[in-house]
N, C-alpha and C positions, 0 to 999 in steps of 0.2 A: 507422487501423483502428477500426471502431466496435464497440460491445458490445451484446449482446442484453439489453436491460433487463428483459425478462420472465424470462429464464433467470437473470440476476444481479439478484435483487431481495432486499429485506430478508426475513429469515427469518420474521418474525412471532413465533411461539413458538420460542425457541431450543432446539434438540434436546438439547444438553448431554452427548451421549454421549462425545464426544471429551474434553471437560473432565473428566468423571468418570473416564475411563480414565487421564488424565494427573494426576489428583489436584488439579485447579485448583478452589479454593473458589468458591462462587457469588458471594461479595462481591468477589473479586479482579477487577481490570481486565486483560483479556487483549488483547495486541497481536499481530497477525499480521504477518509479513514473508514475502512470497512472492518469492524471488529465489535464483538459483544461488549456492551457497556458494563464491564466489571473491572475492579481495581487493577488487576494484573496487566491490563491492556494499556495502562499509562495515560489515560485521557486527561487527568489533572495536569500532568507535566506538559502535555500537548497544548492545553489551553493557556498555560502560563507562558509557553514559548511563543504563542501567537500574539500575546498581549502587546508586545513591543514591535510587531511587524505590521506596518500600515498597508492598506489596499489589498488585504487578503481576506478570504472567506474560508470557512471550514465546514465541510459536509460530513456529518457523523452518521454513518449507516450501521445499524445494529440494534438488536433488542437487548434486554437485560433480564437477569435473574436477581438483581440487587436494586430495588426501587430507591432505597436510601442513597445509594451511590449516584444513581441517575439524577436524583433531586439535587445533590451536591453539585453535580456538573452543570445543571441548569442554572442554579444560583450563581455559580462562578461565571457562566457565560453572560450573565446580565450585569456584571461589574464593569467598572471603568476600563476602557481599552478593548473590551470584547463585545460589548452590547451591539446586537444587530449583525454580528459577523459569524456567529456559530449557529448551525442549522442541524437540529436533531431530526433525522429522517425515519427513525425506527427501523423495523424489519423491512428490507427492500426485496421485492420479488425478483426483479431483474437488475442486478448490480451494474450491468453494462451501461444503463442510462446515466447512473451516477458517474461512472468512469469516463464516459464520452463527453460529459459536460464539465469535467474537472481538468485542471492544468497539471496537476501533480498528485502524488499519493504519499501518505505518511502512515507508518505503523510504529507507535512509540512504546512497545511492550517493555515492561519493567523486568529487570533481571532478578527474579526472586527464587532462583533455583530451578523453577519449572521452565522459565524462558518461553520462547516462541517455537512452536512446532514448525514443520516445513514451510507453511505459509502459502496456501493456495491463493488467498486474496492478493498477496503480493505479486505472484507470477501472473495472475489475471490482469492486474493493473499494468505490469510491465509489458504484457502481450498487447495491451491496448496502446502502447507507446507513451506511457506516462513516466516521467522521471520520478524516482521513489526515494524516500528517506525512511530508514528503519533502524531500530536499536541493534546494538551489537550483541545479539543473542543467537542461539544455535542456527535456527532456520534461515533468517535473513543473511547471516554470515556466509552461508553456503550459496546463496542466490545472487546477491548484489556484488558486483565488482566495484569497489570503492573508487569514486571520482570518474568512473567510466560509464557504468549503467545506473548510478545512483550514489547516495551517501549513506554511510554507516556511522551512527553517532553513539556515544556512550549512553547506556540505558539510564534514564532518570536525570540526565544532565540537561536542564532547561536552557542554559546558555548555548550549549553545543547544538541542540535541536533548533533553537531560534536562529543560529548562524547558518545552518543548512537551509532553513526555510527562506531566510533573507537572500541567500545566494541564488536559489531557484527563482525567487520573485524578481530579482534585479536584472536577470538576463534571459530574454526570450531565446537567444542563440544557445545558451546553456541548456535550457529546457528542451529545445529541439534535439540537441546532440545527445543528451542523456536518454531522452525518450526513444530515439532511434536505436541506440545501443542496448537499451533495456529490452526492446522487442527482439532484436537480433539475438540477444542472450537467451531468451525464452525459446525462440525457434531452434536455436542450435542445441540447447541442452535440456529443455523442459517441455517440449511439445509432446502431444499424445503419441505421435509417430516415434519420437526418440525414446519415450518410455516403453513402447512396445518392442522396439529394437533391443533395448537394454534387457528387458525381461526375457526375450527370446535367446539372447546371448547366455543368460544365466542358465536357462533350461538346457541349452545345447552343451554348456560346460559340465553341468551335472550329469547329463546323459553320457558324455564322453568319459567322465570319471567312473560312472557305473559300468560302462562297457569294459573299461580297463581293469576293474576289479574282477569281472567275470572271466577275463581272458586268462 
């Protein structure tokens, strides 16, 4: 699936309305995670990774089919080192607002055999010019160019995830470079126009093969 790179584009001037409502300071680095609140998405690992990284906030956008798991996450978010920095947004109608008020994006899926599918949320974030961190699972591995358009970390590895978060937090220049390359990557390989072109190529190839069989 491709993404509309005009609909999902960098904000330019960040609106900040969501950040103000949540009490996120201007100088804090806000990470967005757009994923259903279910265990396979790895939110517990994500919260533990954020515990040791100061001056960060985490925006969790996504509904749940597992109320017990959500309650566990809420309890964890209220413990020492996380209290006041984790924001549960629930189901979000327009995810662009979350992306436009974030500084980076993270997708900590666990490698449980199922892994992560292609990851439309990931390419939407990249299209908005956000540097991204994702687990080393099938979908993200196809999308992110490590150290160029984002970071790939071992699934379930709290220390590796925390290290990538810290790297993005510590360097505005790195955030800018990764975000620029992330958007360029989407425009080049995952835009709607590129998906249409690839589909057309497939049909043309199949048509040529069919004509060859009839000849």
